[in-house]
BAGU-92684 format. One record per residue (C-alpha): residue number from 0; x, y, z. Coordinates in steps of 0.1 Angstrom, whole numbers. Each point is the difference from the previous one (the first is absolute). Example, Ala and Ser with C-alpha at 12.3 -4.5 7.8 and 13.67 -1.06 7.14 Angstrom:
BEGIN
NODE resi    px    py    pz
NODE    0   123   -45    78
NODE    1    14    34    -7
END
This chain:
BEGIN
NODE resi    px    py    pz
NODE    0    55  -107    -8
NODE    1   -23    27    -9
NODE    2   -30    -8   -24
NODE    3   -10    15   -32
NODE    4   -34    20     1
NODE    5   -19    13   -24
NODE    6   -29    25    -6
NODE    7   -23   -34    -2
NODE    8    15   -14    31
NODE    9     4    31    23
NODE   10   -28    -6    16
NODE   11    -3   -31    12
NODE   12    36     1     7
NODE   13     5    31    16
NODE   14   -32    16    12
NODE   15   -19   -33    10
NODE   16    31   -15    17
NODE   17    -5    -6    39
NODE   18    41     4     6
NODE   19    18    35    -4
NODE   20    10     4   -40
NODE   21    32    19   -12
NODE   22    -7    11   -38
NODE   23    35    12   -19
NODE   24    -8    19   -27
NODE   25    26     1   -26
NODE   26    10    -2   -34
NODE   27    27   -24   -19
NODE   28    18    35   -13
NODE   29     2    14    37
NODE   30    33    -5    15
NODE   31    -9    11    32
NODE   32   -29   -28    -1
NODE   33    25   -25    -2
NODE   34    20     8    27
NODE   35   -31    -7    23
NODE   36    -7   -31   -15
NODE   37    25   -19    22
NODE   38   -14    17    32
NODE   39   -39   -10    -9
NODE   40    11   -35    -5
NODE   41    19    -6    35
NODE   42   -30    16    14
NODE   43   -22   -23   -18
NODE   44    20   -29    16
NODE   45     6    16    32
NODE   46   -41     7     4
NODE   47   -13   -34   -15
NODE   48   -36    -5    13
NODE   49     1    34    15
NODE   50     2    23   -31
NODE   51    -1    -2   -38
NODE   52    22    20   -20
NODE   53   -15     8   -34
NODE   54    14    17   -31
NODE   55   -20    18   -28
NODE   56    19     8   -32
NODE   57   -17    34    -6
NODE   58     6     1   -40
NODE   59   -20   -28    -2
NODE   60   -24     4    30
NODE   61   -12    37     4
NODE   62   -34     0    15
NODE   63    12    -4    37
NODE   64    30    23    -2
NODE   65   -22    27   -15
NODE   66   -27    -8    30
NODE   67    25     4    27
NODE   68    22    29   -15
NODE   69    31   -19    -9
NODE   70    16    30   -17
NODE   71    41    -8     1
NODE   72    12   -37     5
NODE   73    13   -14    22
NODE   74   -30     1    17
NODE   75   -10   -25    34
NODE   76   -36    -3    13
NODE   77   -11   -20    27
NODE   78   -32   -10     4
NODE   79   -16   -12    32
NODE   80   -40   -15    -2
NODE   81    -1    17   -38
NODE   82    10    37    10
NODE   83    31    17    -5
NODE   84    21    -2    30
NODE   85    31    12    -9
NODE   86    18    14   -28
NODE   87    38     6   -12
NODE   88    13    15   -32
NODE   89    33    -3    -6
NODE   90    25   -26    10
NODE   91     5    -5    39
NODE   92    17   -22    25
NODE   93   -12   -33     4
NODE   94   -10    14    37
NODE   95   -22    24   -12
NODE   96   -22   -26   -19
NODE   97     5   -25    31
NODE   98   -11    29    24
NODE   99   -34     7   -22
NODE  100    -8   -38     1
NODE  101     4    -6    37
NODE  102   -22    27     8
NODE  103   -28   -16   -25
NODE  104     7   -33    18
NODE  105   -12    13    32
END
């Protein structure tokens, strides 16, 4: 299951992680965002112990969304070693996310 991350916990959970971290920037009113949630939950379960999947509600937590240039949602950014590794704007098939994660795990 994806974990909720806030502006207050972003650095600790995402930037200081020793594992790759998918961050799903979303909002409750965003229909396409809801389409990604089951995909992110599946990836979270399948890669448990190898990667982290986090969600940031951009209505309540705008600092890092602004810092990483999130202008459209859903936007999913993959972080590795505290740096942006890959970015997907809009809904994509699960295979797109898995491919990026597999690259980050190499």
